[in-house]
N, C-alpha and C positions, 0 to 999 in steps of 0.2 A: 398363369402367365405373370401375374404380379409377383408371386414368390420367386419366380425365375429372375426377375429384375433385381430383387433383393440379393439373391445368390450371386448374380453377376457383379453387383457392387462389391460384395465381399472379395470376389476374385480379383477385382481391380485394385483392392487394397493389399493384395499379396497373399491371400488365403486360398486354400483349395476347399471349395464348398460344393455341397450337393444336397438337393431336397430329398429327404429320406425318412421313412417311418414317422410321418406326422410332424416332422421338424426339419432341421438343417444340420448336416454333418460338416464340421469344419476341421481342417488340418492346418496347423501353424507350426512350422519347423517339425519337431518330433511330437508335438502335442496333438491329441485327438479329442475333439469335443463334440457333443450333440446338444443342439439348442431345440427344445420342444416348443411348438407354437400352440399357445392356448387359444381359446375362442376369441378373446379380445384382439390379440395380435393377428390372428387369421382374418379378422374383419378389417382391421385398420391398415394392414399392409396393402391389400388391394385398393382400399379407399384412397390411400396416398398416391398410388401409381396410376389409378384410373381417373381420378377427379381432375378437372381442369381449373377449378376455381381457386386453388391454393397457390400462393406465391411466397417464397421464402427469400428475404433479403439478408444475405449472410453478413453484410457490413453492419447493419443495424440490429441483427439478431431478432427479426420479427417475422412471424408467419401470419399472412392475411388471407381471408376468404371473402365472400360477398358480404357477410354480416359480422365478421369477427376479426380481431387483431390480437395476436398473442406475442408479448414481449418477454425476452429473458430479463430476469432481475438478479441482483446480487445483494446479499445481506451485508450491511456495513458494521452493525454492532456485534459484539462478541457473544451475544446470548445464544444459548443452546437451542437448536431446532432440528427436527428430523423431517417431518412433512407438514410444514406450516400451511394452513388453509384459512383464508378469509374471503368473505363474500359481501359485496355491496350492491344495492339496487337503487333505482330512482322511480319516480312516479310514472314514467313512460314505459317501464318494464325493462330498461336496459340493465345489464348485469356486468359487474367487474369482479373477477375472481382471481385471487392469488393462491397458487397451489403448485404441486409438482408438475413439471412439463407434461403436456398431453403426448400420447403416442404419435399423433400426427406431427407435432413439433419435433419430436425426436427423430422421426423418419426424414423430415425435411432437412434437419441438421446433418443426418447421416449421409445424405446425398450431396452435401455442400463441400466446398473446398476446406472449410474450417474443420470438418471432421477428419480430413486427411492429416492435418497438422497435429491433431490430438490422438490419432489412432495408435501411435507408438506407446503411449501410456496405457491405452486399452489393451494392446497386444501383450504388454508386460503383465497386466492383471490376468489375462487369459492363460498365459503360460504358467503363472504362479498357481492358478486354480487347477491346472492340469497335472501338477506335481502330485505323484501318488504317495500315500503313506507306505512305510516299509513293508507292511503286511500284505499290500495289494500289488506289489511289483510283478508278481507272476501272471497276473491277469492283464497281459499286455494288449489283448484284443478289445478289452472293454473301453468304451468311450466315457469320458467324464461329462456329466450333465452340467450345462451352463445356461443360466437364465438370459433371455434375450434383453431384458432390462439392463443387464450388466454390460451390454455393449455401449452404454451411454453413461455420462456423468449424471449426478443427481441435480439436474437443473431445476430451478424454480422459475415459474413464469407468472405474468399477470395478464389476464385476458379480458378484453372488452367485447361484449356480445350485444349487438343492437337488435331491436325488435324487427327492423326492416333495413333493407339495403339503402345506404345514404345516397342522396342525389346532389350532384354538383361538387361533391368532395369525396376523396378516397376514405375508406374505412380507417386507415391509419391517421389521417388528419382529424377525423371525428373522435378517435379513441384517445389520442395522446394526452389531452388536457384532463379528462376524467381519470385516466390512469395515474397521472402525476398527483392529482388531488387525493386520490385514495392512498397513495404511498405516503403523503404527508399526514393523512388522518391516522394511518397505522403508527407513525412515529409519535404523533400527539396523544393518541388514545391508548395504544397498546405497547408503547415503548419499543417498537420494532422498527429499525431503520433499514429500508430497502432502497435501492437505486436501480434505474434502468441500466442494463449492462452497456448499451451503446453510449450512454451519457458519460461514462467514466473514460475520459480521454487520457488520463495519466498513465504512463508506462511504469512508474516507479512505486506503486503501492508496495508496502513492506509487509511481508508475512513472516513473523518470527517463527523460527523452527528450533528444535532441539539440536544442539551441537553434537556431532558424532566424533569429534576429535579427541575428547577426553576419555581415557580408558583407565579402569582400575581406581585405586585409591588416590586421593589428592591431599596435598599438604594444607594444614590449617594455616590461614594467613596470620602473620605475626604483627598485625596492625589492626587498629580499630578505626573505623571510618565514620565520618559525620552522617548521622541518621537521616537528616533532611536531604542531604545531597544524594545519598544512596537511594532514597525513595524516589526522587525525581529521575535518577538514572534508571531505575527499574521500570518506571512508567515509559521512559523513552524506548527501552529495549522491548517492551511488550506491546507497543502500539503498531498498528499497520498503516497509520496515516502519517505521511512525511511531515506535515505541518506540526502535528502533535509531538512527533519525535524531536524535531528541531527545537521547539519551544521548551520541551522538558530538559533537553541537554543545556539549553541556554539558562534555564532556571538554576542549574547547578552553579553556573558562573555568577548569576545574579545574587545568589545567597551571600556572596562574599563582597559585594560592592561596597557597602557602608563600612564593613569591618576593615577592608584594605584602605579605604579613603580616610577613615578616622585614624588609623595607624600612621599613615603618611602625614596627616595634619598634626598629630601628636608629636611625631619626631621633629617636624619643622619648628613647632612652638618650643619644644624642649631645647633645641639647638640655640634658640635665642635666650630663653630664660635661664638656662644652666651656665651661661657665660658669666664668669665672676665679675666682669665689668658692666653687666647689665644694670642700668638704673632707669627708673621710670621718668626719663626725660622725654621731651616731645620727639626728639630724633629717634630714640630707641623704640618708643611706642609706635611711631610711624613705621619703622622697619619691621616690628612685630606684626602689625596689621597687614603690611605688604606680604609677609611670609604666609600669613593665614589665608589671605586672598589668593595667593599664587597656588597654594597647596589644597585649597578647598575645591574639590572636583565634583561635589554632590549635585551641582546644577547641570552637569553634562553627563548623560548616561554613556556616551561614547568614551569619555575620559574615565568613567568608573570601570567600564569594561576593559579598557586598555590597562588600567592600573592593576586589575586582577591578573591579566595575562602576563604583564611585565613581572609581577611578583612570583607567580607560580609556574609559568611555562618557560622552558628553555627555548630561546629563539633558534639556536643552532639545531636542536632536535626537531623543531617545527619545520625549519627549512629542509632538513633531511627527509621529513615525512612527506612534504609536498613533492620533492624530487622523485621519491620512490613511487608515490601514488600516480603521478603523471607518466612515469616510465612504464608502470604496469598497464595502465589503460591506453598507452600510446596516443595520448592526446594532451592538450593543455587547457583543461577546464578552469583552472585557477589563475594561470599566469598569462593567458591570452589577453592582450591589450584591447581587443575588440569585443570582449564579452559584455553583453548587456544583461543586467540583472534587475528585473522589475522597473524598467524604464530608465535606468541609469547605468553608465559604463563603469565597471570595476575590474581591477587587476591586482593580484597580490604581488607586491614588490619583493623579490627574493634577496635583495641586498640586506646584509646584516644591519640592524638598527631601524629597518623599515618594514620587515616582514610581519611582525606582530601588529603594528599600528595599521597597516593596510588591510590585514585580515580582520581586525576589529571593525574597520569601516564597513566592510561588506557584510559581516555577521550582524552588525547592528542594523544595517539597511534592510536585510532580510527579515529580521525580527520585527521591525516597524511595518513591513509589508504584510506580515502575518497578523499582527495585532490590530492594525488600523485599516479597516475595510472602507476607506474613503474613496471618493471619485476623483482623486488627484490625478490618476493615470487613466489612460484608455483601457478598454476591456482586455486588450492584448497584453498590457503591461501590468495590470493589477493581479493580485493573487485571488484565484477562485478555486475552492476545493474540488478535487477530482478532475480538474482540467489539466491541460498541458503544463500549466505553471507549477504543478506538483513536481515535475521532473527537474525544475531548477532547484527546488528544495532538496530533493534527493541528492543532488550533486554536492551540495554544501553541508549535508549532514556529517560527512566524513570529517570535516574541519571542526565543527562545533562539538562533535563527539570526542575528537582528539583533545580539545581544550578541556572538556568536562572531566575526562579521565585523568588528565594531568593535574587538575585542581583537586580532585578526590584523593589522588595519591599524595600530593604535596601537603594536604591539610590533615592527613591521617595521623593518628598517634601511634608511634612505633613502640611495640612491647618486646623489648630485647630480653 
């Protein structure tokens, strides 16, 4: 009976399924597969459908029973892992285990709405597996064997198992703090950074991928680029965390702060000293000091940033970039006068002479929000990693990336 319910679920997903020969035959489009059921799955499928103690919360991705809570986790650091396994215990005999998801968790996920959203990817994988090598095309009646585990993604979970059923609290309430503590211990002792999947509220995590647009040979660039700027640029392009991406692109701009400021100050001083009529009189020295004071922007990081943009970025090109960006997304994420960014209202002025300065204001404001984790703002207005505030960062990465690339291009040495 339990296997029948599993088969029915496959049919609801658009497959033709039938229990047969100690497993399940599945037809998807023209693909014919057979999933054998080993002893473990033959035991766990009935347990999932018959037991009444299990409850799966699809929103929080947690499976609970009378004495256990299993949470889905996501690895944040780029370290390689295949089947990470860690175990923690306490004096009371409670156990916390991080390992690949249990069969019961996979089955609960399989019956949830979340699985329906991801089944398209699973289906593509099944169709690819069913493709036959050229030498086997004549055996059209043979079914391709497919592992039941491959109906699921490689989830990792962390499970809290109590020695007895808690009283007065749900098992999830009892489990959450020990689970979080164990995840911190892994980061501290094992250099493995994991986070509860439901705790990641950001929609905009960035997963760098290999571009498929470039084909064949490419031309060797006829320019040499600043090594430090390129290093920061590579860090930005390889990180999955929006805050790190934004700051790495910003560092490309920051590299040129003092260089541009010193050049501006040098030119202002030379304009005074190179005047043939210049004499060291009180009036002339006062004018010289005023020019130095006026052109010394090193005390204001906002002015330093604006100086770099004014020197290396074409305002006309930037305005065109903003227009095209907002046209493609059919929204006004940058020029909307009601846009609130970390507690303050910002809008990029598209008028010539104001576009770069207004952009510098918001870029500098975001940089401060990322660097200074103070309690100046409420929790909703402050930046918190992996929260919804990451989505604000993602939006403005396009601008700071545009600036960084233009600075790299403008400061490169051309080899003609």
